[in-house]
C-alpha positions as a LaTeX table, in Angstrom:
\begin{tabular}{lrrr}
\hline
Residue & $x$ (\AA) & $y$ (\AA) & $z$ (\AA) \\
\hline
Met1 & 12.70 & $-44.42$ & 19.58 \\
Ala2 & 12.26 & $-41.47$ & 21.94 \\
Ser3 & 8.94 & $-40.99$ & 23.69 \\
His4 & 6.66 & $-38.09$ & 22.81 \\
Ala5 & 7.22 & $-36.53$ & 26.24 \\
Lys6 & 10.99 & $-36.70$ & 25.86 \\
Val7 & 10.88 & $-35.09$ & 22.41 \\
Ala8 & 8.50 & $-32.38$ & 23.70 \\
Gln9 & 10.81 & $-31.68$ & 26.67 \\
Gln10 & 13.82 & $-31.40$ & 24.38 \\
Ala11 & 11.97 & $-29.00$ & 22.06 \\
Ala12 & 10.84 & $-26.95$ & 25.08 \\
Arg13 & 14.42 & $-26.70$ & 26.35 \\
Gln14 & 15.59 & $-25.50$ & 22.93 \\
Leu15 & 12.81 & $-22.90$ & 22.79 \\
Phe16 & 13.60 & $-21.84$ & 26.36 \\
Ser17 & 17.27 & $-21.31$ & 25.54 \\
Leu18 & 16.14 & $-18.90$ & 22.81 \\
Ser19 & 14.08 & $-16.99$ & 25.40 \\
Val20 & 16.98 & $-16.12$ & 27.70 \\
Val21 & 19.09 & $-13.01$ & 27.12 \\
Asp22 & 21.95 & $-12.10$ & 29.46 \\
Gly23 & 20.77 & $-14.66$ & 32.01 \\
Ala24 & 17.16 & $-13.45$ & 32.16 \\
Val25 & 13.95 & $-14.39$ & 30.40 \\
Ser26 & 13.15 & $-11.80$ & 27.73 \\
Ala27 & 9.49 & $-10.95$ & 27.17 \\
Asp28 & 10.25 & $-10.12$ & 23.53 \\
Arg29 & 11.95 & $-13.47$ & 23.02 \\
Val30 & 9.05 & $-15.32$ & 24.66 \\
Ser31 & 6.66 & $-13.54$ & 22.29 \\
Gly32 & 8.87 & $-14.58$ & 19.38 \\
Val33 & 8.90 & $-18.19$ & 20.54 \\
Leu34 & 5.12 & $-18.23$ & 20.84 \\
Glu35 & 4.76 & $-16.74$ & 17.35 \\
Tyr36 & 7.13 & $-19.39$ & 16.02 \\
Val37 & 5.12 & $-22.19$ & 17.62 \\
Glu38 & 1.91 & $-20.74$ & 16.24 \\
Lys39 & 3.28 & $-20.53$ & 12.67 \\
His40 & 5.13 & $-23.86$ & 12.54 \\
Lys41 & 3.66 & $-27.29$ & 12.95 \\
Leu42 & 5.41 & $-28.81$ & 15.98 \\
Ala43 & 4.88 & $-32.39$ & 17.01 \\
Asn44 & 2.76 & $-32.38$ & 20.19 \\
Pro45 & 2.55 & $-28.57$ & 20.49 \\
Val46 & 0.51 & $-28.70$ & 23.71 \\
Met47 & 3.13 & $-30.87$ & 25.43 \\
Val48 & 5.91 & $-28.61$ & 24.17 \\
Leu49 & 4.16 & $-25.45$ & 25.37 \\
Lys50 & 3.37 & $-26.93$ & 28.79 \\
Ala51 & 7.01 & $-27.94$ & 29.25 \\
Tyr52 & 8.14 & $-24.53$ & 27.97 \\
Gln53 & 5.77 & $-22.76$ & 30.38 \\
Arg54 & 7.20 & $-24.73$ & 33.33 \\
Leu55 & 10.76 & $-23.80$ & 32.33 \\
Val56 & 9.89 & $-20.10$ & 32.02 \\
Ala57 & 7.94 & $-20.11$ & 35.31 \\
Asn58 & 10.83 & $-21.81$ & 37.14 \\
Glu59 & 13.29 & $-19.27$ & 35.78 \\
Leu60 & 11.08 & $-16.32$ & 36.72 \\
Ala61 & 10.59 & $-17.75$ & 40.24 \\
Lys62 & 14.35 & $-17.47$ & 40.79 \\
Gly63 & 14.00 & $-13.68$ & 40.74 \\
Val64 & 11.26 & $-13.38$ & 43.37 \\
Ala65 & 11.51 & $-13.91$ & 47.12 \\
Ile66 & 8.07 & $-14.66$ & 48.55 \\
Val67 & 8.16 & $-13.47$ & 52.17 \\
Glu68 & 5.44 & $-15.19$ & 54.17 \\
His69 & 4.89 & $-13.45$ & 57.49 \\
Ala70 & 2.71 & $-13.77$ & 60.57 \\
Gly71 & 3.04 & $-10.17$ & 61.75 \\
Ala72 & 3.69 & $-6.93$ & 59.96 \\
Val73 & 6.64 & $-6.67$ & 57.56 \\
Asn74 & 7.74 & $-3.18$ & 56.56 \\
Glu75 & 9.25 & $-2.04$ & 53.27 \\
Ala76 & 12.74 & $-1.73$ & 54.80 \\
Thr77 & 12.64 & $-5.40$ & 55.84 \\
Leu78 & 11.50 & $-6.44$ & 52.36 \\
Ala79 & 14.28 & $-4.35$ & 50.80 \\
Ala80 & 16.86 & $-5.95$ & 53.12 \\
Ile81 & 15.62 & $-9.44$ & 52.24 \\
Ala82 & 15.71 & $-8.61$ & 48.52 \\
Ala83 & 19.27 & $-7.27$ & 48.85 \\
Ala84 & 20.41 & $-10.35$ & 50.80 \\
Met85 & 18.87 & $-12.73$ & 48.25 \\
Thr86 & 20.35 & $-10.73$ & 45.37 \\
Arg87 & 23.80 & $-11.12$ & 46.93 \\
Lys88 & 23.24 & $-14.82$ & 47.68 \\
Tyr89 & 22.03 & $-15.75$ & 44.20 \\
Gly90 & 24.11 & $-13.27$ & 42.20 \\
Arg91 & 21.05 & $-12.06$ & 40.28 \\
Pro92 & 18.37 & $-9.43$ & 40.89 \\
Val93 & 15.75 & $-10.69$ & 43.34 \\
Thr94 & 12.66 & $-8.75$ & 44.39 \\
Ala95 & 10.75 & $-9.43$ & 47.61 \\
Thr96 & 6.97 & $-9.77$ & 47.83 \\
Ala97 & 5.08 & $-9.98$ & 51.14 \\
Arg98 & 2.39 & $-12.59$ & 51.71 \\
Pro99 & 0.58 & $-12.78$ & 55.10 \\
Ser100 & 0.34 & $-16.26$ & 56.65 \\
Ala101 & $-1.37$ & $-16.73$ & 60.00 \\
Ala102 & $-0.19$ & $-20.36$ & 60.01 \\
Leu103 & 3.35 & $-19.22$ & 60.86 \\
Leu104 & 2.25 & $-17.95$ & 64.31 \\
Ala105 & 5.24 & $-15.57$ & 64.39 \\
Gly106 & 8.32 & $-14.94$ & 62.24 \\
Ile107 & 8.89 & $-15.27$ & 58.51 \\
Arg108 & 9.49 & $-17.83$ & 55.78 \\
Val109 & 11.28 & $-16.76$ & 52.59 \\
Arg110 & 10.88 & $-18.83$ & 49.40 \\
Val111 & 13.04 & $-18.26$ & 46.32 \\
Ala112 & 12.15 & $-20.81$ & 43.63 \\
Asp113 & 12.64 & $-24.17$ & 45.40 \\
Asp114 & 14.74 & $-22.79$ & 48.28 \\
Ile115 & 13.06 & $-22.07$ & 51.61 \\
Tyr116 & 14.55 & $-20.07$ & 54.48 \\
Glu117 & 12.55 & $-20.53$ & 57.66 \\
Ser118 & 12.58 & $-18.33$ & 60.75 \\
Ser119 & 9.14 & $-18.89$ & 62.22 \\
Ile120 & 7.62 & $-20.40$ & 65.33 \\
Ala121 & 5.69 & $-22.89$ & 63.17 \\
Gly122 & 8.96 & $-24.02$ & 61.57 \\
Gln123 & 10.65 & $-24.40$ & 64.94 \\
Leu124 & 7.70 & $-26.41$ & 66.30 \\
Ala125 & 7.72 & $-28.64$ & 63.21 \\
Ala126 & 11.45 & $-29.27$ & 63.61 \\
Leu127 & 10.97 & $-30.05$ & 67.30 \\
Ala128 & 8.11 & $-32.46$ & 66.54 \\
Ala129 & 10.22 & $-34.20$ & 63.88 \\
Ser130 & 13.09 & $-34.67$ & 66.33 \\
Val131 & 10.94 & $-36.29$ & 69.03 \\
\hline
\end{tabular}
């Protein structure tokens, strides 16, 4: 017999597949899914909704490049990063700046689980790991 978590994950994946239109999460579809869950008695609805929320959040994260920076980053740089990530991933990606004094200098770009590092802190960490 399948565990409750496994059944909840499977239900969340099915609901998530209903939420995607043309490769992107649709706000209307998400609303519809939430209405469906509210009206119908699902087994372990909290587990299903938590798993569903993680799937939606992971999908949305694929469309945002978080640009951590130590110094100033202008709009042209953000636009260039967004364009490069859009080409790389074959989907629209927007860039959002986030200051980070811990980088010392340079930038770190995060798209979902992928990280692109070009900072002094990253270079020092790599050097320390190699010693």
